[in-house]
C-alpha positions as CSV (number, residue, x, y, z in Angstrom):
1,M,0.0,0.0,0.0
2,E,2.8,2.4,1.0
3,M,4.6,1.5,-2.3
4,N,1.5,2.4,-4.3
5,L,1.0,5.7,-2.5
6,E,4.6,6.5,-3.1
7,K,4.3,5.7,-6.8
8,K,1.1,7.8,-7.0
9,K,3.0,10.7,-5.3
10,V,5.9,10.3,-7.7
11,T,3.5,10.2,-10.7
12,R,1.6,13.2,-9.4
13,N,4.9,15.2,-8.9
14,K,5.9,14.3,-12.4
15,L,2.6,15.4,-13.7
16,L,2.9,18.7,-11.9
17,L,6.4,19.2,-13.3
18,L,5.1,18.5,-16.8
19,I,2.3,21.0,-16.3
20,C,4.8,23.6,-15.0
21,F,7.1,22.9,-18.0
22,V,4.2,23.2,-20.5
23,A,3.1,26.4,-18.8
24,S,6.6,27.8,-18.8
25,Y,7.0,26.9,-22.5
26,L,3.7,28.5,-23.5
27,F,4.7,31.6,-21.5
28,L,8.0,31.8,-23.3
29,M,6.3,31.3,-26.6
30,N,4.1,34.1,-25.4
31,I,0.7,33.3,-26.6
32,S,-0.3,36.6,-24.9
33,S,-0.5,39.8,-27.0
34,N,3.1,41.0,-26.5
35,E,5.2,38.6,-28.4
36,R,8.7,39.8,-29.0
37,I,11.0,38.0,-31.4
38,P,14.6,39.1,-31.5
39,K,16.0,38.9,-35.0
40,K,19.3,39.9,-36.6
41,V,18.3,39.8,-40.3
42,I,14.9,40.1,-42.0
43,S,13.7,40.1,-45.6
44,D,10.5,40.1,-47.6
45,V,9.4,37.4,-50.1
46,G,11.7,38.8,-52.8
47,N,14.8,38.3,-50.6
48,L,16.7,40.9,-52.5
49,M,17.1,43.3,-49.5
50,P,17.9,41.5,-46.3
51,V,18.4,44.0,-43.4
52,K,19.6,43.7,-39.8
53,I,16.8,44.9,-37.5
54,K,16.4,45.2,-33.7
55,E,13.3,43.1,-33.2
56,V,9.9,42.0,-34.4
57,V,6.9,42.9,-32.1
58,A,3.7,41.0,-32.7
59,G,0.5,41.9,-30.9
60,K,-3.2,41.3,-30.7
61,E,-4.0,44.4,-28.7
62,V,-3.7,48.1,-29.3
63,E,-1.7,48.5,-26.0
64,T,1.1,46.5,-27.7
65,F,1.4,49.1,-30.4
66,E,1.3,52.0,-27.9
67,Q,4.1,50.5,-25.8
68,T,6.2,49.9,-28.9
69,L,5.9,53.5,-30.1
70,K,6.8,54.7,-26.6
71,E,9.9,52.4,-26.6
72,A,10.8,53.6,-30.1
73,E,10.5,57.2,-29.1
74,W,12.7,56.6,-26.0
75,K,15.4,54.7,-27.9
76,K,15.1,56.9,-31.1
77,L,14.2,53.8,-33.2
78,A,12.3,53.6,-36.5
79,V,9.1,51.6,-36.6
80,S,8.0,49.7,-39.7
81,I,4.7,47.8,-40.2
82,A,4.5,44.4,-41.7
83,G,1.7,42.0,-42.8
84,K,2.5,39.1,-45.1
85,M,5.6,40.9,-46.4
86,H,4.9,40.5,-50.1
87,S,6.1,44.0,-51.0
88,Q,9.6,43.4,-52.3
89,G,11.3,46.7,-51.8
90,G,11.9,46.8,-48.0
91,H,8.6,48.5,-47.4
92,T,8.1,46.5,-44.1
93,Y,11.4,47.1,-42.3
94,Y,14.2,49.5,-41.7
95,P,17.9,49.0,-40.5
96,N,18.1,48.5,-36.7
97,G,14.4,49.3,-36.4
98,I,11.4,47.6,-34.8
99,V,9.0,45.7,-37.1
100,L,5.4,45.6,-36.0
101,D,3.9,42.2,-37.2
102,M,0.2,42.9,-37.6
103,T,-0.9,39.4,-38.6
104,S,-2.2,38.4,-35.2
105,Y,-4.3,41.6,-35.0
106,N,-6.9,40.0,-37.2
107,K,-10.4,40.0,-35.8
108,I,-13.6,40.4,-37.9
109,L,-15.3,43.1,-35.8
110,Q,-18.7,43.7,-37.5
111,I,-20.7,42.7,-40.6
112,D,-23.6,44.8,-41.7
113,P,-25.5,42.6,-44.2
114,E,-28.1,45.3,-45.0
115,G,-25.6,48.1,-45.3
116,K,-23.2,45.8,-47.1
117,T,-20.1,46.8,-45.0
118,I,-17.6,45.0,-42.9
119,T,-15.3,46.3,-40.2
120,V,-12.1,44.3,-39.7
121,Q,-8.7,44.6,-38.0
122,S,-5.9,45.3,-40.3
123,G,-4.0,42.1,-39.8
124,A,-6.9,40.0,-41.2
125,T,-6.6,38.6,-44.7
126,W,-9.0,38.7,-47.6
127,D,-9.5,35.0,-47.0
128,D,-10.7,35.8,-43.5
129,I,-13.2,38.3,-45.0
130,Q,-14.4,35.9,-47.7
131,K,-15.1,33.2,-45.1
132,A,-17.0,35.7,-42.9
133,V,-19.2,37.3,-45.6
134,N,-19.8,34.3,-47.9
135,P,-22.6,32.9,-45.7
136,Y,-24.4,36.3,-46.1
137,G,-24.2,36.1,-49.9
138,L,-21.8,39.0,-49.9
139,A,-18.4,39.5,-51.5
140,V,-15.5,42.0,-51.7
141,K,-15.5,44.7,-54.2
142,V,-11.8,45.2,-54.8
143,M,-8.8,43.1,-53.8
144,Q,-5.7,41.4,-55.4
145,S,-6.2,38.2,-57.4
146,Q,-4.9,36.2,-54.5
147,N,-6.6,36.4,-51.1
148,I,-3.5,35.8,-48.9
149,F,-2.7,39.4,-48.2
150,T,-3.6,41.4,-45.1
151,I,-6.1,44.2,-45.3
152,G,-3.7,46.8,-43.9
153,G,-1.0,45.7,-46.4
154,S,-3.5,46.0,-49.3
155,L,-4.5,49.5,-48.2
156,S,-0.9,50.5,-47.9
157,V,-0.3,49.6,-51.5
158,N,-3.8,50.7,-52.7
159,A,-4.3,47.4,-54.4
160,H,-6.5,46.6,-57.4
161,G,-7.8,43.4,-59.0
162,R,-9.9,41.8,-61.6
163,D,-13.1,43.8,-61.2
164,I,-13.5,46.2,-64.1
165,R,-16.5,48.1,-62.6
166,H,-14.5,49.2,-59.5
167,G,-11.0,50.5,-59.7
168,S,-8.5,50.9,-56.9
169,L,-9.1,49.7,-53.3
170,I,-9.4,53.3,-52.1
171,E,-12.8,53.5,-53.7
172,T,-14.2,50.8,-51.4
173,V,-12.9,52.2,-48.1
174,N,-15.4,54.1,-45.9
175,S,-13.1,54.8,-42.9
176,F,-10.3,53.5,-40.8
177,R,-8.7,54.1,-37.4
178,L,-5.1,55.2,-37.4
179,M,-2.6,55.3,-34.6
180,M,-0.1,58.1,-35.1
181,A,3.5,58.3,-33.9
182,D,2.6,59.7,-30.5
183,G,0.1,56.9,-29.8
184,E,-3.0,59.0,-30.5
185,I,-5.8,57.2,-32.3
186,I,-7.9,59.1,-34.9
187,K,-10.7,58.1,-37.2
188,V,-9.9,58.8,-40.8
189,S,-12.5,59.1,-43.6
190,R,-13.3,61.5,-46.5
191,T,-14.9,63.9,-43.9
192,E,-12.9,63.2,-40.7
193,N,-9.2,63.9,-40.5
194,S,-9.5,63.8,-44.3
195,E,-5.9,64.9,-44.9
196,Y,-4.7,61.4,-43.9
197,F,-7.1,59.5,-46.2
198,P,-5.3,59.9,-49.5
199,L,-1.9,59.6,-47.8
200,V,-2.3,56.5,-45.8
201,I,-4.0,54.5,-48.6
202,G,-1.1,53.9,-50.9
203,G,1.2,55.3,-48.3
204,Y,3.3,52.2,-47.5
205,G,3.0,52.5,-43.7
206,L,4.7,55.9,-43.4
207,F,1.9,57.8,-41.7
208,G,0.8,55.5,-38.9
209,I,-0.6,52.1,-37.9
210,I,-3.9,51.2,-39.6
211,L,-5.9,49.6,-36.8
212,D,-9.3,48.6,-38.3
213,V,-11.1,49.4,-41.5
214,E,-14.7,49.7,-42.7
215,L,-15.0,48.4,-46.2
216,K,-17.9,48.4,-48.7
217,L,-19.1,45.0,-49.8
218,T,-21.2,43.9,-52.8
219,D,-23.4,40.9,-53.7
220,D,-21.8,37.6,-54.4
221,E,-23.0,36.6,-57.8
222,L,-22.8,33.7,-60.2
223,Y,-20.7,34.3,-63.3
224,K,-20.1,32.4,-66.5
225,V,-16.5,32.1,-67.7
226,R,-15.7,33.3,-71.2
227,T,-12.3,32.7,-72.8
228,T,-11.0,34.3,-76.1
229,S,-7.7,34.0,-77.9
230,L,-6.5,37.0,-80.0
231,S,-3.5,39.0,-81.2
232,Y,-2.1,41.8,-79.0
233,K,-3.0,44.1,-81.9
234,D,-6.7,43.5,-81.4
235,Y,-6.8,43.7,-77.6
236,S,-7.6,47.3,-77.0
237,D,-10.5,47.4,-79.4
238,F,-11.8,44.1,-78.2
239,F,-11.7,45.2,-74.6
240,K,-13.5,48.5,-75.3
241,E,-16.2,46.9,-77.6
242,K,-16.7,43.4,-76.2
243,V,-15.8,43.8,-72.5
244,M,-16.4,47.3,-71.2
245,A,-19.4,47.9,-73.5
246,D,-21.0,44.7,-72.2
247,D,-22.7,45.5,-68.9
248,K,-22.8,41.8,-68.0
249,V,-19.1,41.5,-67.9
250,K,-17.9,42.2,-64.3
251,M,-14.4,40.8,-64.1
252,H,-11.5,40.5,-66.6
253,L,-8.0,39.0,-66.8
254,A,-5.7,38.7,-69.8
255,R,-2.4,37.0,-70.5
256,I,0.2,37.8,-73.1
257,S,2.8,35.2,-74.1
258,T,6.3,35.3,-72.8
259,A,7.1,32.1,-74.7
260,P,9.9,32.4,-77.3
261,D,7.7,31.2,-80.2
262,S,5.0,33.9,-79.6
263,F,6.8,36.5,-77.4
264,L,4.5,39.5,-76.6
265,K,2.2,38.6,-79.6
266,D,-0.3,36.0,-78.7
267,M,-2.9,36.6,-76.0
268,Y,-5.9,35.0,-74.4
269,I,-8.4,36.7,-72.1
270,T,-10.9,35.5,-69.5
271,D,-14.0,37.4,-68.8
272,W,-16.6,36.6,-66.0
273,A,-20.1,37.7,-67.0
274,I,-23.3,37.6,-65.1
275,A,-25.2,34.3,-65.4
276,S,-28.6,33.2,-64.3
277,Q,-28.6,33.2,-60.5
278,E,-30.9,30.1,-60.2
279,E,-27.9,27.8,-59.6
280,Y,-26.1,30.1,-57.2
281,S,-26.5,27.9,-54.2
282,T,-24.9,25.0,-56.1
283,Y,-21.7,26.9,-56.5
284,N,-21.4,29.2,-53.5
285,H,-19.1,27.0,-51.4
286,L,-15.6,28.5,-51.2
287,K,-12.9,26.7,-53.2
288,E,-9.4,25.9,-52.0
289,D,-6.1,25.6,-53.8
290,K,-6.0,22.5,-56.0
291,G,-3.8,21.2,-58.8
292,T,-0.9,23.4,-57.7
293,F,1.8,20.7,-58.0
294,L,1.5,20.6,-61.8
295,M,1.4,24.4,-62.1
296,K,4.4,24.7,-59.8
297,F,6.3,22.0,-61.9
298,L,5.5,23.8,-65.2
299,L,6.5,27.2,-63.8
300,G,9.8,25.5,-62.7
301,L,10.4,24.5,-66.3
302,S,9.7,28.0,-67.4
303,R,12.4,29.3,-65.1
304,N,15.0,27.1,-66.8
305,F,14.1,26.4,-70.4
306,G,12.7,28.3,-73.4
307,W,10.9,25.1,-74.4
308,G,9.4,25.1,-70.9
309,K,7.9,28.5,-71.5
310,N,6.4,27.4,-74.8
311,L,5.0,24.3,-73.2
312,F,3.6,26.2,-70.2
313,W,1.9,28.8,-72.5
314,D,0.3,26.1,-74.6
315,L,-1.0,24.1,-71.7
316,Q,-2.1,27.1,-69.8
317,E,-4.1,28.5,-72.7
318,G,-5.7,25.1,-73.3
319,Y,-6.6,24.9,-69.6
320,F,-8.5,28.2,-69.6
321,H,-10.2,27.5,-72.9
322,R,-11.6,24.3,-71.3
323,Q,-13.1,26.4,-68.6
324,D,-15.1,28.3,-71.1
325,G,-18.8,28.3,-70.1
326,E,-18.2,27.1,-66.6
327,L,-20.0,28.8,-63.7
328,M,-18.2,30.4,-60.8
329,T,-19.2,32.8,-58.0
330,R,-17.6,36.1,-57.5
331,N,-16.0,35.0,-54.2
332,N,-14.3,32.1,-56.0
333,V,-13.1,34.2,-58.9
334,M,-11.3,36.2,-56.3
335,R,-9.7,33.1,-54.7
336,S,-7.1,32.6,-57.3
337,E,-4.5,29.8,-56.5
338,S,-1.4,31.1,-54.9
339,K,0.6,28.2,-53.5
340,F,2.1,27.4,-56.9
341,L,3.8,30.8,-56.9
342,E,5.8,30.0,-53.7
343,Y,9.4,29.7,-54.6
344,E,12.6,29.5,-52.5
345,N,16.1,29.1,-53.8
346,K,19.5,30.0,-52.5
347,S,20.8,31.4,-55.8
348,D,17.7,33.1,-57.4
349,T,14.3,34.5,-56.7
350,D,11.1,35.5,-58.4
351,I,10.3,39.2,-58.4
352,L,7.3,41.2,-59.6
353,Q,7.1,44.4,-61.7
354,E,3.8,46.1,-62.7
355,Y,3.4,48.7,-65.4
356,F,0.3,50.8,-66.1
357,V,-0.4,52.1,-69.7
358,P,-3.4,53.9,-71.2
359,V,-5.8,51.6,-73.0
360,D,-5.2,53.2,-76.4
361,E,-1.4,53.0,-76.0
362,F,-1.3,49.2,-75.6
363,E,-0.4,48.0,-79.1
364,S,2.4,50.6,-79.6
365,Y,3.6,50.0,-76.0
366,I,3.9,46.3,-76.5
367,D,5.8,46.8,-79.8
368,D,8.3,49.1,-78.0
369,L,8.6,46.8,-75.0
370,R,9.3,43.8,-77.3
371,H,12.0,45.9,-79.1
372,A,13.6,46.9,-75.8
373,L,13.8,43.3,-74.6
374,Q,14.8,41.6,-77.8
375,D,18.6,41.7,-77.1
376,E,18.3,41.6,-73.3
377,D,18.8,38.5,-71.1
378,L,15.7,38.8,-68.9
379,N,14.1,35.7,-67.6
380,L,10.5,36.9,-68.0
381,M,8.2,34.1,-67.1
382,N,4.6,35.4,-67.1
383,I,2.6,38.5,-67.8
384,T,-1.0,39.0,-66.7
385,I,-3.1,42.0,-67.6
386,R,-5.9,43.7,-65.7
387,Y,-7.8,46.9,-66.2
388,V,-7.9,49.8,-63.7
389,E,-10.1,52.8,-64.3
390,E,-8.9,56.3,-63.6
391,N,-8.7,57.3,-59.9
392,Q,-6.5,60.0,-58.6
393,E,-7.8,60.2,-55.0
394,A,-4.6,58.7,-53.6
395,V,-1.6,61.1,-53.6
396,L,0.5,58.4,-55.0
397,S,-2.0,57.3,-57.7
398,Y,-0.9,55.0,-60.4
399,S,-4.1,55.3,-62.5
400,K,-4.0,58.8,-63.9
401,E,-6.4,57.7,-66.7
402,D,-8.0,54.4,-67.7
403,M,-5.2,51.9,-67.8
404,F,-4.1,48.4,-68.5
405,A,-2.0,47.0,-65.7
406,L,0.7,44.5,-66.8
407,V,2.0,42.3,-63.9
408,L,5.4,40.8,-64.9
409,L,6.9,37.7,-63.1
410,I,10.7,37.7,-63.5
411,N,13.3,35.2,-62.2
412,Q,16.6,36.7,-61.3
413,G,19.8,35.9,-59.4
414,L,20.6,37.2,-55.9
415,T,24.1,38.4,-56.4
416,E,25.0,42.1,-56.7
417,K,25.9,41.6,-60.3
418,D,22.5,39.9,-60.9
419,K,20.7,42.9,-59.3
420,E,22.8,45.4,-61.3
421,E,21.9,43.6,-64.6
422,T,18.2,43.2,-63.8
423,G,18.0,46.8,-62.6
424,K,19.4,48.1,-65.9
425,I,16.7,46.2,-67.9
426,I,13.9,47.2,-65.6
427,R,14.9,50.9,-65.8
428,E,14.7,50.6,-69.6
429,M,11.2,49.1,-69.4
430,I,10.1,51.8,-67.1
431,D,11.4,54.5,-69.5
432,V,9.4,52.8,-72.3
433,T,6.3,52.8,-70.0
434,I,6.6,56.4,-69.0
435,D,7.2,57.4,-72.6
436,H,3.7,55.9,-73.3
437,N,2.2,58.1,-70.6
438,G,2.2,55.2,-68.2
439,S,3.4,54.6,-64.6
440,Y,4.7,51.7,-62.5
441,Y,3.7,50.2,-59.2
442,L,5.7,51.1,-56.1
443,P,5.6,47.9,-53.9
444,Y,8.6,46.3,-55.6
445,Y,12.4,46.5,-55.4
446,S,14.0,49.9,-55.7
447,Y,15.3,49.5,-59.3
448,P,13.7,52.7,-60.6
449,T,15.6,55.9,-60.2
450,D,14.5,58.9,-58.2
451,G,13.8,60.8,-61.4
452,Q,11.7,57.9,-62.8
453,M,9.6,58.0,-59.7
454,R,8.9,61.7,-60.0
455,R,8.0,61.3,-63.7
456,A,5.6,58.5,-63.0
457,Y,4.2,60.1,-59.8
458,P,4.1,63.9,-60.2
459,R,3.0,64.3,-56.6
460,T,6.0,62.5,-55.1
461,E,7.5,65.6,-53.4
462,E,4.1,66.6,-52.0
463,F,3.8,63.1,-50.6
464,F,7.1,63.1,-48.8
465,Q,6.7,66.7,-47.6
466,K,3.4,65.7,-46.0
467,K,5.3,62.8,-44.4
468,R,7.9,65.1,-42.9
469,N,5.1,67.5,-41.7
470,L,2.9,64.9,-40.1
471,D,5.7,62.7,-38.7
472,P,8.5,65.1,-38.0
473,D,10.5,62.6,-35.9
474,K,10.3,60.1,-38.8
475,R,9.0,57.5,-36.4
476,F,7.6,55.4,-39.2
477,R,10.3,54.5,-41.7
478,N,11.2,51.8,-44.1
479,K,13.7,51.1,-46.9
480,F,11.4,52.5,-49.5
481,Y,11.4,55.9,-47.6
482,E,15.2,55.7,-47.1
483,V,15.7,55.3,-50.9
484,Y,13.2,57.8,-52.2
485,G,12.2,60.1,-49.4
486,E,15.2,61.0,-47.3
C-alpha cells in the first residue's frame, strides 16, 4: 500500500512538473498579446534586400502598439509595419528598427448585411473576410487576385484586382482608425481627418498604424466564364467593344505570351459575365487551392528552359479554354490559387514588376517593349493584364487615366551583379512605360531611379513633404522611404 502511495506521489509530482514545464513553455512562446521575437536579419518574399533589425513585435492588442511606439521614441528607433511581407522593396522594415507584425491583429469586428459593409482589424486577410461574408451572400468589391494578403497591407499599396467596374481599393474604403506616432488614435475618412485619407491609402505604412477598417461590400454573384484568344494588336479594341461595353461582364483578366515562339504577340483573355442566379446555391461554397503541383512544376520548367515557356503557355491557354462556359461565384473568382507561386532558392528568386499604360497605347507600347527586350537577357516568365479605371484620389495614384496593368513575373539571381543587370533592364522598361504616358507600381524592389519615380508620380514631393510634416520625428520609416524620401 505504501509503495502504491509513493508511486502515486511520484506520478503526481511528475505530472505537476510536466504541467509547469508546458506552462513555462507557453509563456516563453508568449501566446499573450506582446510577443517579441529578436532577430538579426529580416527580408521580404523577394529576398533581395535583407536587413539587420532590432526586433519584431507581434501583438493582438492596441496596447502593444502604444508600448512599442513609446519604446521607439525613448530609444530613437524607427518603426516599420508588416503584414504578409509580399512587398519586395523593403517597405516593411528599416535597418536597426522595430518591425510591427500585424498578422495576429486579425479579428472580424462587424458585418452589416443590410448596409453591405464589414469592419475588420488590419491584420486579417482577404481569405478571412471571404469566409466571414460568404454565408451572407456578400463579396469583396476590390482586392488582389490572391486572397492571402492582409487588409492593412492591401490598403498601404492601394491594391487593385480583376473587377472592371470598381478600380483601386481606395474606392471601397469608408473609414479606418489610425494610430499616429505619439500613440493618439484618430478616425480617418473622407470627412474626418481627411488629410490622412489619400496619404495612408497607398502610403506604405509611413503615416501611422492602420488599426481597423470599414469596407464596402457587394453581392456575391454567379458568373459564366468566357475565354477568347486574340492578337495583341486586337486587344484594346476588343476590350472596349466586347468587354467594357457589355454590362454583363464584371471581371476580366488577360495574359500575353512570354514564350519564345510567340513572345509578346499571342494573348488570351478570360471574362466573367453575369449568369442566371438560379444555380447560385450549387456553386457558392468557397474553393481551396488545387492542382498546384502541376502548375508549380510547369513554372519551374519556365524558369530554366525556353521550351518550358512554350509548353507552359500552350498548356495554360488550353486549360483556360476548357473552362469556357463554366459557372463560378464572384468570391471564388477572387480566390485565385497562390501556392504554386511560392518559390525559395539560395541562388535566385522570383520578383514582380507592374506597369500601367493607357488603354489606347497598348499596341504601340507592346511593340516598343518587345523591341527593348529583344537583345536583353531577362528571364521573363509570365505577364497577366488587368484593367484599372482612372482614380487620382490617392496622392501616389498609379491610374492617372483608364489603364491596363501589366504584372510581370521575373526570375533573377541574388548576387549584386545579378541585381545590377536586372536593374538596368527594368529601368529601360520603365522608361518605355513612361514614354507611353504610363506609370509603374511602387511595392517592388528599388530599381527605378528617383527621377523615374517623380516622372511616374508627379505628386511625389508633395507626398514626402506631408510625411515630414505629419511625422516630424520620422518614427515610421522603411527602406522605400530611405531610398526615395530621405
